[in-house]
LUMTIGU-302431 format. One record per residue (C-alpha): residue number from 1; residue in three letters; x negated, y, z. Coordinates in pm, 1 decimal. Example, Ala and Ser with C-alpha at 12.3 -4.5 7.8 and 13.67 -1.06 7.14 Angstrom:
BEGIN
NODE  seq  type         X         Y         Z
NODE    1   ala   -1230.0    -450.0     780.0
NODE    2   ser   -1367.0    -106.0     714.0
This chain:
BEGIN
NODE  seq  type         X         Y         Z
NODE    1   unk    3234.9  -13042.5   -5642.0
NODE    2   unk    3597.2  -12944.0   -5579.0
NODE    3   unk    3728.6  -12592.8   -5525.0
NODE    4   unk    3963.2  -12511.9   -5239.7
NODE    5   unk    4299.3  -12363.0   -5326.6
NODE    6   unk    4227.1  -12029.2   -5159.6
NODE    7   unk    3898.3  -12000.6   -5350.4
NODE    8   unk    4032.7  -12021.0   -5705.2
NODE    9   unk    3907.3  -11723.6   -5906.9
NODE   10   unk    4130.8  -11499.3   -6114.9
NODE   11   unk    4059.6  -11704.4   -6427.0
NODE   12   unk    3934.6  -12062.8   -6456.0
NODE   13   unk    3768.4  -12205.9   -6768.1
NODE   14   unk    3835.7  -12565.0   -6868.4
NODE   15   unk    3553.9  -12720.5   -7070.1
NODE   16   unk    3621.9  -12990.3   -7328.8
NODE   17   unk    3466.0  -13114.9   -7654.0
NODE   18   unk    3570.6  -13115.2   -8016.2
NODE   19   unk    3509.3  -13418.1   -8237.6
NODE   20   unk    3148.5  -13310.0   -8305.6
NODE   21   unk    3074.5  -13285.2   -7933.1
NODE   22   unk    3062.5  -12904.1   -7935.4
NODE   23   unk    3145.4  -12747.0   -7599.3
NODE   24   unk    3471.7  -12550.9   -7598.9
NODE   25   unk    3685.3  -12392.8   -7329.1
NODE   26   unk    4024.6  -12248.1   -7249.6
NODE   27   unk    4053.7  -11986.6   -6974.5
NODE   28   unk    4370.0  -12001.0   -6765.7
NODE   29   unk    4517.4  -11799.4   -6479.6
NODE   30   unk    4364.2  -11919.7   -6152.9
NODE   31   unk    4707.6  -11928.4   -5987.9
NODE   32   unk    4799.9  -12222.0   -6214.1
NODE   33   unk    4500.7  -12434.5   -6115.2
NODE   34   unk    4682.6  -12669.6   -5876.2
NODE   35   unk    4950.5  -12741.1   -6135.6
NODE   36   unk    4701.5  -12798.9   -6415.4
NODE   37   unk    4490.3  -13034.0   -6205.2
NODE   38   unk    4797.0  -13256.0   -6167.6
NODE   39   unk    4968.8  -13217.8   -6504.0
NODE   40   unk    4714.7  -13077.6   -6748.9
NODE   41   unk    4815.8  -12822.6   -7012.7
NODE   42   unk    4859.8  -12806.8   -7388.8
NODE   43   unk    4645.4  -12628.3   -7646.7
NODE   44   unk    4665.6  -12594.2   -8023.9
NODE   45   unk    4496.2  -12915.4   -8134.6
NODE   46   unk    4508.4  -12815.5   -8501.8
NODE   47   unk    4255.1  -12541.0   -8425.3
NODE   48   unk    4015.6  -12786.0   -8255.5
NODE   49   unk    3809.7  -12978.5   -8506.5
NODE   50   unk    3916.1  -13339.1   -8552.4
NODE   51   unk    4194.0  -13340.2   -8293.1
NODE   52   unk    4537.2  -13280.8   -8454.6
NODE   53   unk    4728.6  -13171.4   -8764.2
NODE   54   unk    4930.9  -12848.1   -8775.4
NODE   55   unk    5262.4  -13036.0   -8789.9
NODE   56   unk    5177.2  -13230.4   -8474.3
NODE   57   unk    4937.7  -12999.7   -8299.1
NODE   58   unk    5004.0  -13014.5   -7924.0
NODE   59   unk    4695.7  -13150.7   -7751.6
NODE   60   unk    4678.4  -13209.2   -7377.9
NODE   61   unk    4376.7  -13093.6   -7178.2
NODE   62   unk    4340.9  -13296.8   -6856.0
NODE   63   unk    4105.2  -13137.0   -6599.3
NODE   64   unk    3896.1  -13349.6   -6365.2
NODE   65   unk    3944.6  -13215.5   -6013.8
NODE   66   unk    3596.7  -13297.6   -5876.5
NODE   67   unk    3416.8  -13109.1   -6154.0
NODE   68   unk    3459.9  -12748.0   -6039.6
NODE   69   unk    3149.5  -12533.7   -6089.4
NODE   70   unk    3069.0  -12164.4   -6054.2
NODE   71   unk    2784.0  -12047.3   -6274.4
NODE   72   unk    2614.3  -11708.0   -6295.7
NODE   73   unk    2377.1  -11627.5   -6581.1
NODE   74   unk    2278.7  -11264.1   -6595.4
NODE   75   unk    2601.6  -11062.6   -6589.3
NODE   76   unk    2813.7  -11362.5   -6686.3
NODE   77   unk    3009.4  -11525.0   -6403.3
NODE   78   unk    3185.5  -11843.7   -6510.6
NODE   79   unk    3412.5  -12080.0   -6313.7
NODE   80   unk    3488.4  -12410.2   -6482.9
NODE   81   unk    3641.2  -12754.5   -6466.1
NODE   82   unk    3549.2  -13037.3   -6702.8
NODE   83   unk    3835.4  -13194.0   -6893.3
NODE   84   unk    3912.6  -13478.7   -7129.1
NODE   85   unk    4169.3  -13477.6   -7407.8
NODE   86   unk    4486.5  -13681.6   -7444.3
NODE   87   unk    4711.4  -13746.3   -7743.9
NODE   88   unk    5087.3  -13684.1   -7750.1
NODE   89   unk    5147.3  -14023.5   -7584.5
NODE   90   unk    4927.4  -13943.4   -7286.1
NODE   91   unk    4648.5  -14176.7   -7398.2
NODE   92   unk    4278.8  -14082.1   -7420.8
NODE   93   unk    4235.0  -13909.5   -7754.9
NODE   94   unk    4057.5  -14147.5   -7998.2
NODE   95   unk    3832.0  -13867.1   -8123.0
NODE   96   unk    3734.8  -13719.6   -7785.5
NODE   97   unk    3361.5  -13794.6   -7731.3
NODE   98   unk    3401.7  -13785.0   -7351.1
NODE   99   unk    3681.4  -14043.7   -7365.8
NODE  100   unk    3468.2  -14270.8   -7585.1
NODE  101   unk    3175.8  -14246.6   -7343.5
NODE  102   unk    3415.8  -14326.2   -7057.6
NODE  103   unk    3523.0  -14636.6   -7249.0
NODE  104   unk    3158.2  -14747.9   -7259.9
NODE  105   unk    3111.9  -14676.5   -6888.3
NODE  106   unk    3430.7  -14868.6   -6805.1
NODE  107   unk    3300.0  -15167.7   -7001.4
NODE  108   unk    2969.8  -15151.8   -6812.9
NODE  109   unk    3156.8  -15139.5   -6480.6
NODE  110   unk    3365.7  -15441.4   -6580.6
NODE  111   unk    3040.1  -15631.1   -6644.6
NODE  112   unk    2912.8  -15539.3   -6297.4
NODE  113   unk    2687.8  -15247.6   -6398.6
NODE  114   unk    2666.4  -14881.1   -6301.8
NODE  115   unk    2497.2  -14723.7   -6607.4
NODE  116   unk    2259.0  -14431.5   -6553.4
NODE  117   unk    2063.7  -14224.8   -6805.1
NODE  118   unk    1835.7  -13927.9   -6823.5
NODE  119   unk    1772.3  -13708.8   -7123.3
NODE  120   unk    1470.6  -13522.5   -7254.3
NODE  121   unk    1597.3  -13211.0   -7431.8
NODE  122   unk    1351.9  -13049.9   -7675.1
NODE  123   unk    1409.9  -12704.0   -7823.4
NODE  124   unk    1233.2  -12410.2   -7985.8
NODE  125   unk    1254.8  -12055.9   -7849.5
NODE  126   unk    1231.3  -11800.6   -8131.2
NODE  127   unk    1222.1  -11422.5   -8130.5
NODE  128   unk    1472.0  -11216.3   -8327.5
NODE  129   unk    1243.8  -11225.0   -8634.4
NODE  130   unk    1285.5  -11603.8   -8642.8
NODE  131   unk     927.2  -11677.7   -8541.5
NODE  132   unk     835.4  -11898.5   -8241.6
NODE  133   unk     806.3  -11715.8   -7910.5
NODE  134   unk     440.6  -11817.5   -7871.8
NODE  135   unk     158.4  -12016.9   -8026.0
NODE  136   unk     108.0  -12244.3   -7726.9
NODE  137   unk      97.4  -12624.5   -7720.3
NODE  138   unk     173.0  -12921.6   -7492.2
NODE  139   unk     160.0  -12833.6   -7120.8
NODE  140   unk      13.6  -12488.4   -7186.0
NODE  141   unk      -3.6  -12217.6   -6920.8
NODE  142   unk      37.5  -11840.0   -6942.5
NODE  143   unk     -83.8  -11623.5   -7105.1
NODE  144   unk     -66.7  -11861.4   -7407.5
NODE  145   unk     268.8  -11993.7   -7289.3
NODE  146   unk     511.4  -11700.3   -7316.9
NODE  147   unk     814.7  -11891.6   -7187.9
NODE  148   unk     699.4  -11984.8   -6837.4
NODE  149   unk     946.8  -11747.1   -6667.8
NODE  150   unk    1221.1  -11860.4   -6907.1
NODE  151   unk    1174.2  -12224.9   -6804.4
NODE  152   unk    1159.6  -12136.7   -6434.9
NODE  153   unk    1491.4  -11955.1   -6457.4
NODE  154   unk    1637.2  -12243.8   -6659.2
NODE  155   unk    1529.9  -12498.3   -6399.3
NODE  156   unk    1667.0  -12290.0   -6112.7
NODE  157   unk    2004.2  -12240.6   -6283.6
NODE  158   unk    2031.9  -12611.4   -6361.4
NODE  159   unk    1953.7  -12696.0   -5998.3
NODE  160   unk    2222.7  -12451.2   -5881.7
NODE  161   unk    2465.3  -12617.8   -6122.8
NODE  162   unk    2414.3  -12949.6   -5944.0
NODE  163   unk    2177.9  -13108.7   -6194.1
NODE  164   unk    1873.8  -13321.0   -6113.0
NODE  165   unk    1588.2  -13161.3   -6305.0
NODE  166   unk    1290.5  -13394.3   -6338.6
NODE  167   unk    1049.3  -13161.7   -6515.3
NODE  168   unk    1015.6  -12857.9   -6741.0
NODE  169   unk     717.8  -12785.0   -6965.8
NODE  170   unk     590.9  -12647.9   -7292.5
NODE  171   unk     604.3  -12903.4   -7573.3
NODE  172   unk     373.0  -12968.0   -7868.9
NODE  173   unk     506.1  -12710.3   -8114.3
NODE  174   unk     457.0  -12332.0   -8093.9
NODE  175   unk     751.2  -12197.1   -7896.3
NODE  176   unk     873.8  -12550.8   -7829.6
NODE  177   unk     980.7  -12646.1   -7477.3
NODE  178   unk    1144.8  -12934.2   -7294.2
NODE  179   unk    1364.5  -12994.9   -6993.9
NODE  180   unk    1417.0  -13345.3   -6854.3
NODE  181   unk    1729.0  -13420.3   -6651.7
NODE  182   unk    1667.5  -13706.1   -6409.2
NODE  183   unk    1867.9  -14028.8   -6379.2
NODE  184   unk    2238.1  -13977.7   -6307.7
NODE  185   unk    2554.3  -14166.1   -6406.7
NODE  186   unk    2598.8  -14165.4   -6783.4
NODE  187   unk    2892.3  -13924.1   -6800.3
NODE  188   unk    2724.3  -13672.4   -6570.4
NODE  189   unk    2406.3  -13695.9   -6774.2
NODE  190   unk    2590.7  -13618.2   -7098.8
NODE  191   unk    2794.1  -13338.2   -6936.7
NODE  192   unk    2479.3  -13189.0   -6780.7
NODE  193   unk    2293.0  -13207.1   -7111.3
NODE  194   unk    2570.7  -13021.1   -7292.0
NODE  195   unk    2591.4  -12760.2   -7014.8
NODE  196   unk    2212.7  -12717.1   -7023.7
NODE  197   unk    2229.7  -12640.7   -7396.3
NODE  198   unk    2482.8  -12365.4   -7326.3
NODE  199   unk    2273.7  -12223.1   -7041.6
NODE  200   unk    1971.6  -12218.8   -7273.9
NODE  201   unk    2161.3  -12013.7   -7530.0
NODE  202   unk    2277.9  -11770.3   -7260.4
NODE  203   unk    1925.9  -11722.8   -7127.5
NODE  204   unk    1787.4  -11668.6   -7476.6
NODE  205   unk    2056.8  -11412.3   -7562.6
NODE  206   unk    1966.6  -11221.5   -7245.5
NODE  207   unk    1610.5  -11191.7   -7381.5
NODE  208   unk    1708.7  -11112.9   -7741.5
NODE  209   unk    1586.7  -11456.8   -7842.8
NODE  210   unk    1749.6  -11766.1   -7988.4
NODE  211   unk    1731.9  -12139.8   -7920.5
NODE  212   unk    1688.0  -12389.7   -8201.6
NODE  213   unk    1797.1  -12746.2   -8122.0
NODE  214   unk    1793.1  -12873.4   -8480.8
NODE  215   unk    1572.9  -13180.0   -8546.9
NODE  216   unk    1306.3  -13027.2   -8774.4
NODE  217   unk    1320.7  -12646.2   -8787.4
NODE  218   unk     951.1  -12606.1   -8876.7
NODE  219   unk     816.4  -12828.2   -9150.1
NODE  220   unk     462.3  -12877.4   -9022.8
NODE  221   unk     540.5  -12885.3   -8650.9
NODE  222   unk     690.3  -13136.3   -8409.9
NODE  223   unk    1063.1  -13192.1   -8435.7
NODE  224   unk    1320.2  -13165.0   -8159.2
NODE  225   unk    1422.3  -13502.5   -8019.7
NODE  226   unk    1671.7  -13619.3   -7760.5
NODE  227   unk    1501.6  -13911.8   -7587.8
NODE  228   unk    1731.7  -14112.4   -7362.7
NODE  229   unk    1620.1  -14324.8   -7067.0
NODE  230   unk    1856.4  -14605.6   -6969.7
NODE  231   unk    1882.5  -14797.7   -6642.3
NODE  232   unk    2164.0  -15028.3   -6530.5
NODE  233   unk    2227.4  -15077.3   -6159.3
NODE  234   unk    2443.6  -15332.3   -5982.8
NODE  235   unk    2782.5  -15164.9   -5941.7
NODE  236   unk    2813.3  -15294.4   -5583.4
NODE  237   unk    2461.0  -15293.9   -5440.3
NODE  238   unk    2284.9  -15032.0   -5653.4
NODE  239   unk    2001.4  -15275.9   -5732.3
NODE  240   unk    1808.5  -15216.0   -6054.3
NODE  241   unk    1936.1  -15481.3   -6296.6
NODE  242   unk    1636.3  -15433.1   -6529.7
NODE  243   unk    1390.0  -15522.4   -6254.8
NODE  244   unk    1275.7  -15882.1   -6221.4
NODE  245   unk    1333.6  -15944.7   -5851.6
NODE  246   unk    1086.2  -16234.2   -5859.3
NODE  247   unk     801.2  -16018.0   -5994.5
NODE  248   unk     477.8  -16073.2   -5799.9
NODE  249   unk     226.7  -15926.7   -6042.5
NODE  250   unk      59.7  -15586.4   -6052.3
NODE  251   unk     237.9  -15290.2   -6209.3
NODE  252   unk     -95.0  -15153.8   -6339.4
NODE  253   unk    -193.6  -15482.9   -6506.2
NODE  254   unk     -78.4  -15491.3   -6873.8
NODE  255   unk     -91.2  -15871.2   -6863.3
NODE  256   unk     192.3  -15862.7   -6607.1
NODE  257   unk     416.1  -15622.9   -6800.2
NODE  258   unk     657.2  -15878.2   -6943.1
NODE  259   unk     714.9  -16028.9   -6598.5
NODE  260   unk     853.1  -15695.3   -6476.3
NODE  261   unk    1160.6  -15724.5   -6699.2
NODE  262   unk    1471.0  -15916.7   -6600.2
NODE  263   unk    1657.3  -16124.1   -6857.4
NODE  264   unk    1925.9  -15854.8   -6852.0
NODE  265   unk    1666.5  -15592.8   -6949.5
NODE  266   unk    1534.3  -15808.1   -7234.2
NODE  267   unk    1880.2  -15869.5   -7378.5
NODE  268   unk    1953.8  -15495.5   -7359.0
NODE  269   unk    1639.1  -15406.1   -7552.3
NODE  270   unk    1734.7  -15663.2   -7816.0
NODE  271   unk    2075.7  -15494.4   -7842.9
NODE  272   unk    1920.4  -15152.1   -7901.7
NODE  273   unk    1699.2  -15292.4   -8178.6
NODE  274   unk    1978.1  -15491.4   -8344.7
NODE  275   unk    2210.5  -15191.1   -8354.3
NODE  276   unk    1948.0  -14921.1   -8418.5
NODE  277   unk    2092.0  -14858.7   -8766.2
NODE  278   unk    2437.9  -14797.9   -8616.7
NODE  279   unk    2287.5  -14572.7   -8347.7
NODE  280   unk    2112.0  -14361.7   -8611.6
NODE  281   unk    2428.0  -14336.0   -8821.6
NODE  282   unk    2612.0  -14196.2   -8518.0
NODE  283   unk    2371.8  -13924.5   -8399.3
NODE  284   unk    2236.3  -13811.1   -8738.8
NODE  285   unk    2440.6  -13505.1   -8836.6
NODE  286   unk    2178.6  -13295.1   -9018.7
NODE  287   unk    1944.0  -13349.0   -9314.8
NODE  288   unk    1670.7  -13240.1   -9073.2
NODE  289   unk    1718.6  -13570.0   -8886.3
NODE  290   unk    1554.7  -13756.7   -9171.4
NODE  291   unk    1270.9  -13504.9   -9198.9
NODE  292   unk    1198.8  -13552.1   -8828.7
NODE  293   unk    1205.8  -13931.5   -8856.8
NODE  294   unk     870.0  -13957.0   -9027.4
NODE  295   unk     541.1  -14098.8   -8897.5
NODE  296   unk     295.3  -13866.4   -8726.8
NODE  297   unk     522.5  -13655.6   -8506.3
NODE  298   unk     620.4  -13900.8   -8227.7
NODE  299   unk     959.7  -13966.8   -8389.2
NODE  300   unk     966.8  -14345.2   -8431.0
NODE  301   unk    1153.5  -14492.5   -8726.7
NODE  302   unk    1048.5  -14856.4   -8695.5
NODE  303   unk    1264.6  -15099.8   -8500.4
NODE  304   unk    1009.3  -15219.3   -8247.7
NODE  305   unk     962.3  -15207.3   -7872.2
NODE  306   unk     667.6  -15203.3   -7635.3
NODE  307   unk     533.2  -15080.6   -7302.8
NODE  308   unk     414.5  -14715.4   -7296.9
NODE  309   unk     385.2  -14714.1   -7678.3
NODE  310   unk     520.1  -14390.9   -7827.1
NODE  311   unk     520.5  -14529.2   -8181.7
NODE  312   unk     786.7  -14784.2   -8080.5
NODE  313   unk    1154.6  -14697.1   -8106.9
NODE  314   unk    1221.7  -14845.1   -7761.7
NODE  315   unk     959.2  -14786.9   -7494.0
NODE  316   unk     933.4  -14924.3   -7139.9
NODE  317   unk     757.7  -14642.0   -6949.5
NODE  318   unk     488.0  -14706.8   -6694.2
NODE  319   unk     660.4  -14654.3   -6358.4
NODE  320   unk     724.2  -14812.6   -6021.8
NODE  321   unk     884.9  -15155.5   -6038.7
NODE  322   unk    1204.4  -15023.2   -5876.4
NODE  323   unk    1243.6  -14767.4   -6159.4
NODE  324   unk    1204.3  -15016.8   -6446.0
NODE  325   unk    1397.5  -14873.2   -6740.6
NODE  326   unk    1363.5  -14810.1   -7111.3
NODE  327   unk    1360.2  -14508.4   -7335.8
NODE  328   unk    1521.7  -14482.3   -7679.5
NODE  329   unk    1308.9  -14233.6   -7874.4
NODE  330   unk    1492.0  -14200.5   -8205.5
NODE  331   unk    1772.3  -13956.4   -8126.8
NODE  332   unk    1819.6  -13583.3   -8171.6
NODE  333   unk    2075.3  -13312.7   -8088.4
NODE  334   unk    2231.1  -13271.5   -8432.6
NODE  335   unk    2532.5  -13485.1   -8336.3
NODE  336   unk    2738.0  -13538.1   -8021.8
NODE  337   unk    2544.1  -13596.9   -7700.5
NODE  338   unk    2834.1  -13798.1   -7557.3
NODE  339   unk    2871.5  -14020.3   -7865.3
NODE  340   unk    2497.3  -14080.3   -7867.9
NODE  341   unk    2507.6  -14187.6   -7503.3
NODE  342   unk    2808.6  -14409.0   -7575.5
NODE  343   unk    2653.6  -14591.5   -7871.5
NODE  344   unk    2330.5  -14651.6   -7677.8
NODE  345   unk    2523.1  -14796.4   -7384.6
NODE  346   unk    2747.2  -15009.1   -7607.1
NODE  347   unk    2437.7  -15149.1   -7784.6
NODE  348   unk    2270.7  -15241.3   -7454.8
NODE  349   unk    2589.1  -15405.4   -7325.8
NODE  350   unk    2641.3  -15595.8   -7651.1
NODE  351   unk    2287.5  -15730.1   -7631.8
NODE  352   unk    2349.8  -15846.9   -7275.3
NODE  353   unk    2691.9  -15986.8   -7359.0
NODE  354   unk    2559.9  -16190.0   -7654.5
NODE  355   unk    2235.4  -16282.9   -7475.4
NODE  356   unk    2034.4  -16159.8   -7773.6
NODE  357   unk    1672.3  -16279.1   -7773.7
NODE  358   unk    1408.1  -16009.7   -7741.5
NODE  359   unk    1150.3  -15998.9   -8024.1
NODE  360   unk     777.1  -15986.0   -7945.0
NODE  361   unk     660.4  -15646.5   -7823.0
NODE  362   unk     460.8  -15437.8   -8070.3
NODE  363   unk     144.0  -15361.6   -7871.6
NODE  364   unk     -15.9  -15165.3   -8156.0
NODE  365   unk      36.1  -14843.2   -8350.5
NODE  366   unk     342.6  -14933.8   -8555.6
NODE  367   unk     308.6  -14626.9   -8777.0
NODE  368   unk     -27.7  -14744.7   -8911.2
NODE  369   unk     100.9  -15079.7   -9036.4
NODE  370   unk     115.3  -15140.9   -9409.8
NODE  371   unk     446.3  -15251.0   -9569.3
NODE  372   unk     309.7  -15605.3   -9579.5
NODE  373   unk     215.3  -15595.2   -9211.8
NODE  374   unk     558.8  -15463.1   -9118.7
NODE  375   unk     718.3  -15757.0   -9299.2
NODE  376   unk     478.8  -15996.7   -9127.4
NODE  377   unk     584.0  -15863.9   -8785.1
NODE  378   unk     953.7  -15860.2   -8878.9
NODE  379   unk     975.1  -15482.5   -8831.8
NODE  380   unk    1202.8  -15268.0   -9047.7
NODE  381   unk    1296.3  -14898.7   -9054.4
NODE  382   unk    1611.5  -14726.0   -8933.3
NODE  383   unk    1814.5  -14559.1   -9211.9
NODE  384   unk    1646.6  -14252.2   -9357.7
NODE  385   unk    1929.5  -14098.6   -9562.5
NODE  386   unk    2295.8  -14011.6   -9534.0
NODE  387   unk    2372.5  -14250.6   -9819.0
NODE  388   unk    2238.1  -14538.2   -9610.0
NODE  389   unk    2417.1  -14413.5   -9296.8
NODE  390   unk    2749.1  -14403.6   -9482.4
NODE  391   unk    2692.9  -14760.9   -9599.6
NODE  392   unk    2626.0  -14867.6   -9239.1
NODE  393   unk    2929.7  -14682.7   -9102.2
NODE  394   unk    3160.2  -14837.8   -9361.2
NODE  395   unk    3044.7  -15189.2   -9278.6
NODE  396   unk    2994.7  -15170.4   -8901.8
NODE  397   unk    3224.5  -15400.0   -8704.1
NODE  398   unk    3023.2  -15301.1   -8396.2
NODE  399   unk    3113.1  -14931.0   -8423.0
NODE  400   unk    3476.1  -15000.5   -8506.4
NODE  401   unk    3505.7  -15214.2   -8193.7
NODE  402   unk    3324.3  -14961.3   -7973.7
NODE  403   unk    3451.1  -14627.3   -8104.2
NODE  404   unk    3773.6  -14724.9   -8278.9
NODE  405   unk    3848.3  -14672.1   -8650.2
NODE  406   unk    3948.0  -14303.9   -8628.7
NODE  407   unk    3611.7  -14186.4   -8499.0
NODE  408   unk    3424.3  -14405.2   -8747.6
NODE  409   unk    3637.6  -14265.1   -9031.1
NODE  410   unk    3545.1  -13915.7   -8920.0
NODE  411   unk    3171.8  -13995.7   -8908.5
NODE  412   unk    3192.6  -14125.0   -9266.1
NODE  413   unk    3376.5  -13809.4   -9374.4
NODE  414   unk    3120.3  -13593.5   -9190.9
NODE  415   unk    2829.9  -13749.9   -9378.7
NODE  416   unk    3008.1  -13743.5   -9714.6
NODE  417   unk    3080.7  -13371.9   -9674.5
NODE  418   unk    2716.2  -13301.9   -9593.3
NODE  419   unk    2617.1  -13475.3   -9917.3
NODE  420   unk    2902.2  -13326.7  -10123.8
NODE  421   unk    3050.9  -13021.6   -9950.8
NODE  422   unk    3412.1  -12936.9  -10043.1
NODE  423   unk    3437.5  -12630.3  -10262.9
NODE  424   unk    3635.6  -12440.8   -9997.5
NODE  425   unk    3361.2  -12484.9   -9739.0
NODE  426   unk    3017.2  -12332.1   -9701.2
NODE  427   unk    2744.3  -12551.8   -9841.1
NODE  428   unk    2502.8  -12712.6   -9600.6
NODE  429   unk    2162.6  -12555.3   -9629.6
NODE  430   unk    1840.3  -12689.7   -9484.8
NODE  431   unk    1583.8  -12419.3   -9421.7
NODE  432   unk    1235.5  -12483.8   -9289.7
NODE  433   unk    1020.7  -12212.4   -9143.8
NODE  434   unk     649.2  -12169.9   -9158.9
NODE  435   unk     469.0  -11908.3   -8955.3
NODE  436   unk     306.5  -11705.1   -9233.3
NODE  437   unk     610.2  -11720.5   -9459.2
NODE  438   unk     892.6  -11808.7   -9224.6
NODE  439   unk    1170.5  -11800.2   -9483.9
NODE  440   unk    1054.1  -12097.0   -9687.9
NODE  441   unk    1348.1  -12299.7   -9820.3
NODE  442   unk    1290.5  -12668.6   -9875.9
NODE  443   unk    1615.0  -12773.6  -10044.2
NODE  444   unk    1981.3  -12702.1  -10048.3
NODE  445   unk    2285.5  -12927.0  -10085.7
NODE  446   unk    2509.0  -12740.7  -10330.7
C-alpha cells in the first residue's frame, strides 16, 4: 500500500536487513518522506553487520514507495516502509539479502515465470522461567493449549498487515506453534515472514513471554523448521507451470501422481535435490540446525522426493491439480529468510535451465533405510556439520554465480567463526532445555 502525502505520520520507520537477514530500521522525520522515496538516505554502514567499513561507511537506504504499512501491537504504533540497500555507486549492495532475492526473482521473470512461495513458521512460546507455555501437542485445543488467544491475535494482526494467513495451530512440541503464510510473490513472502517474526516477539513481550525460533531448543522435542512451498506461474497468464495441462487422471489416485507434474516441475525438483547441499550450507547458521536434522522428528536429511511423504526432503503435497507445487522441508530460521528463499528459487531455476532429470520418487519411509539400502536407491544425506558446509561453500560455483563472491565469503566466515570464535567475541553456546531440568547444557564451542 502507499501512503498519501497528507497522511505521513510524525516519524516513519524504514525497514531493511543486515547481512544475516536480521530486521533493522531507521526512523526519520515524516516531513522528509517524499524526498526519501525519490532519493533515499544514508546511514552508517559500518554499524550494520556486513555492509561497510568505517573508512567507507556511507550506505544508502532506498525505500520502496508501495510498501507503506501502519501496524499497532499493544501500545506500539509503527509506520514503516520497506527498503533495500545500495553501495556507494548506487548499485544493489552485494550483501543485502533482499537484493539477492530480487536477483533470483528477476531471473525467474526473464525465464517467463512469476515465482510464488509460502512459508510454515514454527516457534516455541516459553514463559519467563524458560519453560514451554503449555504441555499440549499437535492441533490441541484449550484448556491444554494455552496459546489459543495468542495465535488468534497473531493471525488477526498479520491479516491487518496485508498478509495471507493460511492457518495457525499448535504444533507437536509442548508450547510449540505454527503459522502458515499462504502463496504470495517470493519477495512478499520473505518480507511477510520476517515481519511475522517481529510481531511474534512483540506479542510475547506483551505477555511476559518469549519466542524461540532456533532449530532445536529442546533436545527431546520437535525442532523448529521453516518449510517452504514453491510454485511457478506463467508471468503473462498466471497459469501454474508445475501443472501438467494434459493431465486426465484422478487427483486421488496415487497411480496418477506422476502425470500431474509438468516437465518444468520435474526439472525443478531435480534442481532442489542436486543443490540441497548448497541450500543447507546457506540457511544453517546454528549448531542446533544439525541437531534438528536427525531422523524421527520430521526433519528430513536425505535427498529424496515423493508425494505426501514427510520423510522426503522435497514433498509434493496432496492438493487440487491447479495448486500443484512442492515443499522443501529441510530449512530452519537460524539464517536469513530472504537468502533461503533465494537459494531455493535459484536451485529450481537451475534445474529447469539445465533440464535436469528427476530421480525416481521415494515412495517409502526414507528414514528407515539401512546405509546399504540408501546406496542402492542412490540417496545421500545433506551436510550435517559446519565443517562440511564450509567445504561446500568454498567449492560451490552455483552459489558464487547466484549470490556473488562477497556473500559466499561472508557465509564461509560466519561458519568458521561459529566453529572457532574470535577471542574478542562471545563464544557460541548451544543450550538445550528439558522440562524437569531446563538448564541442561549439551556442549559449548569455546
